[in-house]
Backbone as CSV, one residue per row, in Angstrom:
resi,resn,N_x,N_y,N_z,CA_x,CA_y,CA_z,C_x,C_y,C_z
1,UNK,0.734,-0.983,0.086,0.022,0.181,0.153,1.088,0.913,-0.136
2,UNK,0.442,2.224,-0.872,1.032,3.251,-1.068,1.064,4.739,-0.312
3,UNK,1.451,5.029,0.743,1.365,6.516,1.120,2.397,7.555,0.424
4,UNK,1.742,8.863,-0.397,2.800,9.955,-0.318,3.179,11.084,0.661
5,UNK,3.486,11.409,0.952,4.746,12.632,2.406,4.648,13.382,1.485
6,UNK,4.193,14.815,1.426,4.596,15.500,0.766,5.371,16.710,2.154
7,UNK,6.591,16.795,1.825,7.696,17.902,2.835,8.652,18.489,1.926
8,UNK,8.004,18.801,0.623,9.633,20.409,0.047,8.772,21.434,0.262
9,UNK,7.264,21.498,1.589,7.810,23.188,2.050,8.887,23.476,2.853
10,UNK,8.624,25.910,2.844,10.310,25.580,3.105,9.425,26.286,5.312
11,UNK,8.877,25.720,5.297,8.412,26.051,6.429,8.616,27.262,7.210
12,UNK,7.978,28.871,6.739,9.093,29.908,6.697,7.906,30.425,7.922
13,UNK,6.199,30.256,8.269,6.357,30.461,9.454,6.839,30.074,11.118
14,UNK,7.269,29.549,10.599,8.205,28.674,12.140,9.783,28.879,11.928
15,UNK,10.354,30.158,11.381,11.668,30.384,11.291,11.550,31.317,13.271
16,UNK,12.789,31.031,13.426,13.899,30.739,12.988,14.376,29.303,13.048
17,UNK,13.154,28.357,13.593,13.010,26.456,13.993,13.966,25.989,12.966
18,UNK,13.108,26.931,11.545,13.516,25.902,10.409,14.580,26.828,9.074
19,UNK,15.510,27.796,9.751,16.459,27.763,8.834,17.366,26.876,8.845
20,UNK,17.552,26.028,9.750,18.952,24.963,9.634,18.134,23.627,9.354
21,UNK,16.803,23.799,9.463,16.004,21.923,9.760,14.506,22.202,9.327
22,UNK,14.425,21.205,8.275,13.039,21.279,7.593,11.921,21.176,8.519
23,UNK,10.783,21.771,8.465,10.183,21.757,9.037,9.412,20.395,9.628
24,UNK,8.817,19.289,8.737,8.775,17.527,9.208,10.377,17.299,9.641
25,UNK,11.249,17.610,9.907,12.352,16.944,10.680,12.608,17.912,12.014
26,UNK,11.834,18.986,11.779,12.036,19.241,13.785,11.419,18.506,14.318
27,UNK,12.131,18.148,16.096,11.774,17.416,16.689,10.442,17.737,17.534
28,UNK,9.510,16.535,17.941,8.464,16.796,18.755,9.044,15.853,19.589
29,UNK,9.036,16.193,21.238,9.552,15.043,22.248,10.755,14.899,21.884
30,UNK,11.236,13.800,21.540,12.468,13.276,20.398,12.461,12.379,19.081
31,UNK,11.327,12.859,18.299,11.546,11.719,17.696,10.793,13.081,16.266
32,UNK,11.463,13.099,15.208,11.315,13.950,14.270,9.503,14.044,14.223
33,UNK,8.935,14.724,14.009,7.600,15.166,13.401,7.648,13.961,12.170
34,UNK,8.158,13.965,10.806,7.859,12.906,10.230,8.356,11.723,10.137
35,UNK,8.515,11.144,11.556,9.189,9.886,11.781,7.862,9.513,12.521
36,UNK,7.037,10.141,13.239,6.033,9.585,13.790,5.147,9.321,12.649
37,UNK,4.965,10.470,11.674,3.813,10.660,10.646,4.186,8.624,10.123
38,UNK,5.848,8.434,9.604,6.128,7.537,9.073,5.724,6.330,10.090
39,UNK,5.451,6.448,11.231,5.299,4.860,12.083,4.026,4.727,12.045
40,UNK,3.490,6.196,12.491,1.500,5.636,12.326,1.518,5.079,11.025
41,UNK,2.286,5.140,9.361,1.315,4.705,8.362,2.857,2.918,8.302
42,UNK,3.014,3.153,9.137,3.383,1.782,9.094,2.426,0.723,9.771
43,UNK,2.361,1.491,11.637,0.857,0.466,11.680,0.038,0.097,11.342
44,UNK,-0.384,1.322,10.438,-1.542,1.114,9.571,-1.425,0.351,8.463
45,UNK,-0.599,0.075,8.556,-0.206,-1.616,6.772,0.778,-0.354,5.667
46,UNK,0.946,0.288,5.568,1.521,1.086,4.738,2.786,0.053,4.430
47,UNK,3.205,0.069,3.733,4.957,-0.524,3.378,5.311,0.043,1.941
48,UNK,4.734,0.805,1.400,5.385,2.346,0.352,4.772,3.220,0.447
49,UNK,6.729,3.949,0.998,6.478,5.329,1.511,7.404,6.557,0.326
50,UNK,6.709,7.464,-0.456,7.422,7.937,-1.080,7.143,10.035,-0.836
51,UNK,8.370,10.293,-0.668,9.018,11.565,0.147,8.937,12.397,-1.023
52,UNK,8.007,13.749,-1.105,8.352,14.626,-2.186,8.888,15.660,-1.934
53,UNK,10.240,15.638,-2.678,10.705,16.707,-1.779,11.675,18.096,-2.738
54,UNK,11.433,18.995,-2.105,12.366,20.424,-2.821,13.435,21.191,-1.782
55,UNK,13.075,21.434,-0.897,13.609,22.813,0.494,14.808,21.176,1.346
56,UNK,15.980,21.383,0.730,16.856,20.768,1.913,16.398,19.752,1.622
57,UNK,16.582,18.833,0.580,16.003,17.722,0.043,16.803,16.674,0.959
58,UNK,18.819,17.205,0.402,19.573,16.579,1.467,19.296,15.782,2.628
59,UNK,19.042,16.327,3.345,19.066,16.052,4.566,17.915,14.821,5.151
60,UNK,16.867,14.852,4.171,15.788,13.788,4.482,15.728,12.760,4.386
61,UNK,16.832,12.477,3.052,17.079,11.258,2.272,18.216,10.998,3.840
62,UNK,19.641,11.722,4.371,19.805,11.241,5.205,19.635,10.909,6.840
63,UNK,18.762,11.722,7.131,18.178,11.073,8.874,16.963,10.133,7.647
64,UNK,15.878,9.778,6.867,14.977,9.297,6.577,15.123,7.742,6.465
65,UNK,16.292,7.266,5.557,16.832,6.129,5.098,16.036,5.942,3.868
66,UNK,16.363,4.726,3.917,15.500,3.747,2.293,14.067,3.095,3.979
67,UNK,13.798,3.193,4.828,13.203,2.808,5.719,13.259,1.290,6.062
68,UNK,14.480,0.729,5.883,14.722,-0.476,6.787,14.667,-1.045,7.728
69,UNK,14.800,0.528,8.497,14.227,0.310,10.297,13.073,-0.148,10.556
70,UNK,12.323,0.541,8.831,10.489,0.361,9.787,10.102,-0.913,8.896
71,UNK,11.103,-1.798,8.317,10.882,-2.986,7.640,9.824,-2.267,6.551
72,UNK,9.857,-1.539,5.696,9.195,-0.727,4.369,10.220,-0.357,3.395
73,UNK,9.360,-0.030,2.673,10.760,0.800,1.559,10.155,2.586,1.366
74,UNK,10.928,2.901,1.711,11.081,4.871,1.425,12.086,4.889,-0.141
75,UNK,10.975,5.748,-0.353,11.447,6.474,-2.290,11.548,8.001,-2.353
76,UNK,12.480,9.041,-3.182,12.237,9.793,-3.143,12.188,10.455,-4.282
77,UNK,11.108,11.387,-4.446,10.774,12.882,-5.513,11.559,14.126,-5.655
78,UNK,12.415,14.593,-5.888,12.831,15.908,-5.566,12.148,16.870,-7.287
79,UNK,11.369,17.937,-6.752,11.140,18.602,-7.774,12.283,19.852,-8.176
80,UNK,12.080,20.669,-9.085,13.755,20.754,-9.663,12.976,22.280,-9.022
81,UNK,11.418,22.658,-9.131,10.819,23.663,-8.621,10.192,23.461,-8.125
82,UNK,8.785,24.327,-7.231,7.661,23.597,-6.110,6.767,23.461,-6.959
83,UNK,6.248,22.026,-6.886,4.617,21.975,-7.966,3.678,21.921,-7.149
84,UNK,3.552,21.985,-5.996,2.488,22.430,-5.291,1.821,21.515,-4.509
85,UNK,0.377,21.050,-3.939,0.933,19.563,-3.185,0.158,18.536,-4.058
86,UNK,-0.691,19.163,-5.870,-0.821,18.238,-6.127,-0.251,17.792,-7.262
87,UNK,0.723,18.616,-8.034,1.217,19.055,-8.858,2.108,18.074,-8.261
88,UNK,2.747,17.794,-7.374,4.591,16.403,-6.941,3.701,15.453,-7.591
89,UNK,2.528,15.345,-7.340,2.030,13.564,-7.643,1.860,13.643,-8.705
90,UNK,2.134,13.955,-9.998,2.801,13.284,-11.202,4.298,13.149,-11.290
91,UNK,4.903,13.140,-10.625,6.264,12.879,-10.682,6.957,11.343,-9.747
92,UNK,5.628,10.789,-9.446,5.139,9.744,-8.832,5.375,8.435,-8.997
93,UNK,6.044,7.487,-9.763,6.534,6.054,-10.048,5.268,5.065,-9.388
94,UNK,4.444,4.377,-10.669,3.946,3.396,-10.281,2.869,3.874,-8.399
95,UNK,2.273,4.325,-9.218,0.684,4.198,-8.433,0.162,3.086,-8.545
96,UNK,-0.584,2.830,-7.007,-1.440,2.199,-6.466,-3.021,2.680,-7.489
97,UNK,-3.549,1.582,-7.467,-5.152,2.158,-7.837,-5.705,3.024,-7.178
98,UNK,-5.659,2.796,-5.717,-5.584,4.407,-4.953,-4.806,4.175,-3.836
99,UNK,-4.393,5.723,-3.329,-2.887,5.657,-2.480,-3.493,6.712,-1.260
100,UNK,-2.641,7.126,-0.553,-2.871,8.153,0.485,-2.007,8.977,0.387
101,UNK,-2.196,10.281,0.434,-1.456,11.852,0.557,-1.318,12.508,1.409
102,UNK,-0.237,13.059,2.328,-0.789,13.671,2.954,0.931,14.819,3.656
103,UNK,0.541,15.332,4.415,1.543,16.345,4.540,2.513,15.876,5.576
104,UNK,3.842,15.665,5.521,4.263,15.755,6.924,5.003,16.358,8.062
105,UNK,3.742,17.355,8.085,4.148,18.225,9.569,2.772,17.940,10.199
106,UNK,2.023,17.351,10.738,0.991,17.361,11.421,1.135,16.669,12.347
107,UNK,0.148,16.375,13.258,0.236,15.656,14.493,-0.984,15.012,14.797
108,UNK,-1.897,13.559,14.650,-2.967,13.223,14.206,-2.891,12.336,14.984
109,UNK,-4.199,11.969,15.594,-4.819,9.929,15.992,-5.930,10.050,14.991
110,UNK,-5.767,10.414,13.930,-6.738,9.861,12.852,-6.489,8.169,12.625
111,UNK,-7.651,7.719,12.601,-7.967,6.332,12.020,-7.435,6.014,10.429
112,UNK,-6.210,5.937,9.922,-6.093,5.719,9.109,-6.671,4.876,7.993
113,UNK,-7.279,3.545,8.974,-7.835,2.249,8.244,-9.409,2.543,7.818
114,UNK,-10.079,3.477,8.572,-11.676,3.504,8.594,-11.461,5.270,7.586
115,UNK,-10.359,5.869,7.139,-10.493,6.944,6.202,-10.233,6.030,4.656
116,UNK,-9.167,5.335,4.766,-8.797,3.945,3.540,-9.853,2.924,3.505
117,UNK,-10.970,2.782,4.158,-11.962,1.767,3.589,-13.008,3.141,3.347
118,UNK,-13.160,3.729,3.989,-14.474,4.333,3.249,-14.313,4.891,1.696
119,UNK,-13.021,5.232,1.719,-12.646,5.993,-0.078,-13.258,4.388,-0.604
120,UNK,-12.696,3.394,-0.261,-12.442,2.166,-1.139,-13.787,1.682,-1.251
121,UNK,-15.203,2.252,-0.239,-16.886,1.810,-0.238,-17.170,2.719,-1.704
122,UNK,-16.964,4.055,-0.712,-17.788,5.156,-1.524,-17.388,4.959,-3.647
123,UNK,-16.008,4.649,-3.887,-15.858,5.152,-4.962,-15.090,6.273,-5.039
124,UNK,-14.840,6.970,-4.188,-14.636,8.227,-5.106,-13.221,8.691,-5.398
125,UNK,-13.432,9.576,-6.340,-12.173,9.683,-6.568,-10.817,10.436,-6.088
126,UNK,-11.360,10.966,-5.019,-10.862,11.948,-3.786,-11.666,11.591,-2.834
127,UNK,-11.267,11.604,-1.211,-11.402,11.684,0.169,-10.683,12.198,0.883
128,UNK,-11.427,13.424,1.077,-10.812,14.197,1.908,-10.791,14.000,3.577
129,UNK,-10.082,14.163,3.861,-9.543,14.240,5.204,-9.570,15.355,6.663
130,UNK,-11.487,15.589,7.041,-11.280,16.714,8.210,-11.902,16.467,9.151
131,UNK,-11.241,17.427,9.729,-11.116,18.104,11.301,-12.664,19.023,11.639
132,UNK,-13.047,18.585,12.740,-14.295,19.331,13.011,-13.464,20.413,13.901
133,UNK,-13.813,22.070,13.533,-13.498,23.110,14.667,-15.034,23.309,14.880
134,UNK,-14.333,24.132,15.999,-15.644,24.677,16.660,-14.994,26.087,16.682
135,UNK,-15.638,27.279,16.510,-15.438,28.927,16.677,-16.196,29.464,17.295
136,UNK,-15.785,29.924,18.358,-16.535,30.575,19.772,-16.544,32.127,19.608
137,UNK,-17.570,33.000,20.017,-17.901,34.543,20.164,-17.918,34.821,21.417
138,UNK,-17.102,35.323,21.740,-16.927,36.091,23.274,-18.019,37.153,23.685
139,UNK,-18.440,37.417,22.214,-19.997,38.558,22.869,-20.864,38.542,21.974
140,UNK,-22.120,39.144,22.607,-23.438,38.929,21.750,-23.673,39.451,20.520
141,UNK,-24.062,38.429,19.855,-24.118,38.751,17.910,-25.366,39.596,17.662
142,UNK,-24.849,40.160,17.097,-26.234,40.988,17.120,-27.044,40.539,14.999
143,UNK,-28.188,41.009,14.640,-28.400,40.595,13.162,-29.466,41.839,12.832
144,UNK,-29.217,42.904,12.645,-29.949,44.354,12.516,-29.710,43.810,10.647
145,UNK,-31.436,44.705,10.374,-31.844,44.973,9.612,-31.123,46.647,8.868
146,UNK,-31.728,47.111,7.226,-30.838,47.686,7.093,-31.344,49.527,7.525
147,UNK,-32.994,48.794,8.515,-33.311,50.454,9.401,-32.524,50.659,10.741
148,UNK,-31.600,49.405,11.209,-31.069,49.779,12.765,-32.050,48.781,12.928
149,UNK,-33.107,47.757,12.414,-33.626,47.224,13.998,-33.192,46.201,13.985
150,UNK,-33.674,45.465,15.721,-32.958,44.112,15.660,-33.622,43.257,15.146
151,UNK,-33.008,42.021,14.742,-33.931,41.018,13.927,-33.127,39.967,14.744
152,UNK,-32.388,39.764,15.249,-32.114,38.502,16.105,-30.465,38.557,17.016
153,UNK,-30.519,38.331,18.545,-29.332,38.489,19.644,-28.841,37.290,19.512
154,UNK,-27.698,37.039,19.208,-27.621,35.708,20.069,-25.904,36.012,20.645
155,UNK,-26.628,35.225,22.508,-25.490,35.623,23.034,-24.045,34.692,23.072
156,UNK,-22.861,35.034,22.685,-21.656,34.126,22.545,-21.643,33.130,22.123
157,UNK,-22.222,32.635,20.392,-22.252,32.124,19.578,-21.141,30.775,19.172
158,UNK,-21.931,30.122,19.772,-20.253,29.054,18.901,-21.136,28.489,17.334
159,UNK,-20.089,28.248,16.198,-20.183,27.825,15.028,-19.404,26.647,14.732
160,UNK,-19.505,25.756,14.094,-19.308,24.093,13.852,-18.755,24.079,12.495
161,UNK,-17.561,23.629,12.478,-17.122,23.766,10.712,-16.272,22.881,10.943
162,UNK,-15.790,22.232,9.443,-15.180,21.611,9.083,-14.238,22.082,8.233
163,UNK,-12.955,21.483,8.832,-11.531,21.592,7.508,-10.831,20.686,7.178
164,UNK,-9.441,20.776,6.540,-9.275,19.784,5.522,-8.157,19.918,6.788
165,UNK,-7.964,18.288,6.836,-6.682,17.543,7.776,-4.905,17.792,6.949
166,UNK,-4.839,17.643,6.045,-4.400,17.708,4.936,-3.911,16.700,4.625
167,UNK,-4.928,15.659,4.799,-4.879,14.171,4.699,-5.646,14.097,3.670
168,UNK,-5.701,12.899,2.444,-5.922,12.450,1.500,-5.993,11.241,0.951
169,UNK,-6.565,10.599,0.250,-6.753,9.594,-0.495,-7.732,9.323,-1.409
170,UNK,-6.619,9.378,-2.721,-6.796,9.698,-4.004,-6.275,8.496,-5.021
171,UNK,-7.585,8.731,-6.070,-7.632,7.259,-6.979,-6.715,7.945,-7.741
172,UNK,-6.500,6.929,-8.547,-5.054,6.940,-9.493,-5.576,7.932,-11.229
173,UNK,-6.996,7.744,-10.926,-7.503,8.465,-11.991,-7.481,9.738,-11.726
174,UNK,-6.779,10.310,-10.778,-7.309,11.821,-10.017,-5.909,12.186,-10.991
175,UNK,-4.610,10.957,-11.623,-3.658,12.292,-12.292,-4.058,12.306,-13.496
176,UNK,-5.553,12.008,-14.030,-5.764,12.649,-15.293,-6.414,13.732,-15.887
177,UNK,-6.442,14.929,-13.977,-7.114,15.967,-13.864,-5.437,16.740,-13.552
178,UNK,-4.744,16.252,-13.228,-3.277,17.185,-12.552,-1.858,17.895,-13.795
179,UNK,-2.230,19.165,-14.354,-1.145,19.029,-15.232,0.351,19.068,-15.817
180,UNK,1.155,18.221,-16.086,2.545,18.210,-16.200,3.578,19.402,-15.940
181,UNK,3.944,19.599,-15.178,5.026,20.451,-14.261,4.439,22.044,-14.443
182,UNK,3.251,21.953,-14.216,2.741,23.515,-13.166,2.356,23.001,-11.855
183,UNK,2.808,24.531,-10.940,2.106,24.591,-9.873,0.258,24.198,-9.990
184,UNK,0.209,22.657,-8.831,-1.157,22.897,-8.799,-1.347,22.017,-7.526
185,UNK,-2.525,22.640,-6.631,-2.612,22.581,-5.356,-4.029,21.335,-5.109
186,UNK,-3.699,21.032,-3.746,-5.066,19.779,-3.385,-6.387,20.882,-3.730
187,UNK,-6.286,21.366,-3.569,-7.473,21.900,-3.512,-8.065,22.331,-5.278
188,UNK,-7.099,22.604,-5.748,-7.508,22.338,-7.313,-8.420,21.695,-7.718
189,UNK,-7.232,20.468,-7.222,-7.721,18.980,-7.574,-8.757,18.674,-7.428
190,UNK,-9.131,18.791,-6.055,-10.301,18.580,-5.742,-11.332,18.882,-6.286
191,UNK,-11.553,20.314,-6.688,-12.339,20.938,-7.243,-12.760,20.456,-8.829
192,UNK,-11.402,20.277,-9.324,-11.441,19.921,-11.054,-12.419,18.652,-11.244
193,UNK,-12.381,18.177,-9.762,-12.680,16.163,-10.209,-14.509,16.556,-10.407
194,UNK,-15.141,17.585,-9.077,-15.745,17.962,-8.244,-16.770,18.393,-9.779
195,UNK,-15.866,19.495,-9.901,-16.608,20.044,-11.141,-16.887,19.130,-12.297
196,UNK,-16.238,18.316,-12.510,-16.458,17.236,-13.203,-16.960,16.413,-13.274
197,UNK,-17.738,16.383,-12.407,-18.961,15.492,-11.610,-18.514,14.290,-11.207
198,UNK,-17.065,14.197,-10.730,-16.917,12.750,-10.355,-16.750,12.899,-9.042
199,UNK,-16.703,12.078,-8.045,-17.666,12.076,-6.736,-16.026,12.111,-5.372
200,UNK,-16.338,13.295,-4.916,-15.219,13.409,-4.122,-15.857,13.800,-2.646
201,UNK,-15.074,13.006,-1.609,-16.104,12.461,-0.593,-14.677,13.620,0.421
202,UNK,-15.556,13.733,1.858,-14.784,14.150,2.955,-15.430,13.296,4.022
203,UNK,-14.269,12.882,4.413,-13.995,12.117,5.566,-13.778,12.696,6.916
204,UNK,-15.387,12.742,7.502,-15.192,13.915,9.178,-14.517,12.993,9.919
205,UNK,-13.966,13.715,10.853,-13.587,12.391,12.076,-13.046,13.668,13.061
206,UNK,-13.520,13.606,14.488,-13.427,14.298,15.647,-12.098,13.617,16.711
207,UNK,-10.821,13.378,15.827,-9.739,12.776,16.705,-9.069,13.833,17.369
208,UNK,-7.879,13.987,17.447,-7.100,15.009,17.249,-6.521,15.194,16.348
209,UNK,-6.444,16.173,16.031,-5.480,16.968,14.765,-4.823,18.172,15.091
210,UNK,-3.519,18.632,14.692,-2.516,19.128,14.752,-1.666,20.009,14.260
211,UNK,-2.752,21.026,13.358,-1.775,21.555,12.024,0.268,22.112,12.921
212,UNK,1.472,21.709,12.460,2.200,22.645,12.744,2.659,23.469,11.887
213,UNK,1.905,24.655,11.695,2.572,25.755,10.984,2.636,26.393,11.454
214,UNK,2.812,26.676,12.900,3.232,28.289,13.373,3.640,28.018,14.706
215,UNK,4.881,28.187,15.116,5.411,28.591,16.405,4.489,27.687,17.617
216,UNK,3.171,28.385,18.102,2.440,27.799,18.832,2.081,26.488,18.702
217,UNK,1.562,26.564,17.314,1.079,25.112,16.754,2.224,23.929,17.479
218,UNK,3.652,24.056,17.060,5.094,23.546,17.352,4.892,23.033,18.739
219,UNK,4.580,24.165,19.118,4.964,23.611,20.558,3.794,22.783,21.594
220,UNK,2.568,22.989,21.118,1.476,22.482,21.950,1.787,20.822,21.210
221,UNK,1.671,21.016,19.861,1.832,19.307,19.467,2.968,18.627,19.950
222,UNK,4.722,19.213,20.379,5.076,18.750,21.456,5.393,18.265,22.617
223,UNK,4.452,18.925,23.141,3.858,18.628,24.586,2.283,17.942,24.845
224,UNK,1.219,18.182,23.819,0.370,17.163,23.357,0.891,15.462,23.114
225,UNK,2.224,15.385,22.704,3.072,14.276,22.337,3.773,13.588,23.390
226,UNK,4.186,14.426,24.179,5.431,13.961,25.122,4.246,13.569,26.269
227,UNK,2.706,14.202,26.657,1.855,13.681,27.564,1.634,12.383,27.293
228,UNK,1.487,11.643,26.029,1.106,10.207,25.985,1.226,10.057,24.117
229,UNK,2.440,9.858,24.260,3.094,9.182,22.799,2.282,8.376,22.468
230,UNK,1.712,7.283,23.423,1.880,5.786,22.784,0.014,6.193,22.452
231,UNK,-0.798,7.363,22.549,-2.190,7.475,22.009,-1.981,7.699,19.957
232,UNK,-0.523,8.252,19.721,-0.486,8.225,18.781,0.507,7.608,17.673
233,UNK,0.634,6.278,18.311,1.795,5.383,17.447,1.321,3.954,17.978
234,UNK,0.007,3.675,18.346,-0.911,2.679,18.716,-0.746,2.160,16.960
235,UNK,-0.743,0.834,17.195,-1.419,-0.116,15.996,-3.111,0.811,15.408
236,UNK,-2.726,0.329,14.266,-4.574,0.886,13.751,-4.448,0.063,11.546
237,UNK,-4.480,-1.277,12.691,-3.825,-1.511,10.568,-5.019,-1.599,9.800
238,UNK,-5.014,-1.406,8.500,-6.104,-1.368,7.593,-7.068,-2.438,7.664
């Protein structure tokens, strides 16, 4: 089973931490973020992982190696220029009929197996992992008409919404929608398939999910992983 990890970004929002170390190789606890992701994928039954690289590619190859220590195969593709989160898929060789694509800079307890099964059962061209978020407003929110008359008064309301986790499962058919040698991101791909009438599903989960894009996020992920690393590294086979 194939998983593609996107690890070509520069991590500019995490400077100065990323001045000399790529973001996916920053440690949470004593382990690089990327190694946690790889171990999770191995625990879920993935046996072939491809890393798509650009910035500081040589460091990834030196630190991660060929996958021997996990008993799997790890391969690398290196972009001459950034191709985006979907464009880089075109330079990966030997796609399987369905494969997972995810960012290499996140911490989650997502059940990869349940998401993969949902994707297969649905027959989707693409399945987007979605985390549920709540937005709380600390004020009384007023709805007012054009004449200033009160229509609604809601005290400290909350709004539930779904966000992309940066984890997707794709059918190989998606490659027909990705242009060659052009920057093309995952939202572009999903919308292109949807607009063409192809099924694109969302797999919603209330799992733990922390994007590691900013300094506060990085620190939070490190604290949560150190507090209970076992919950992130348990086996969850497909």
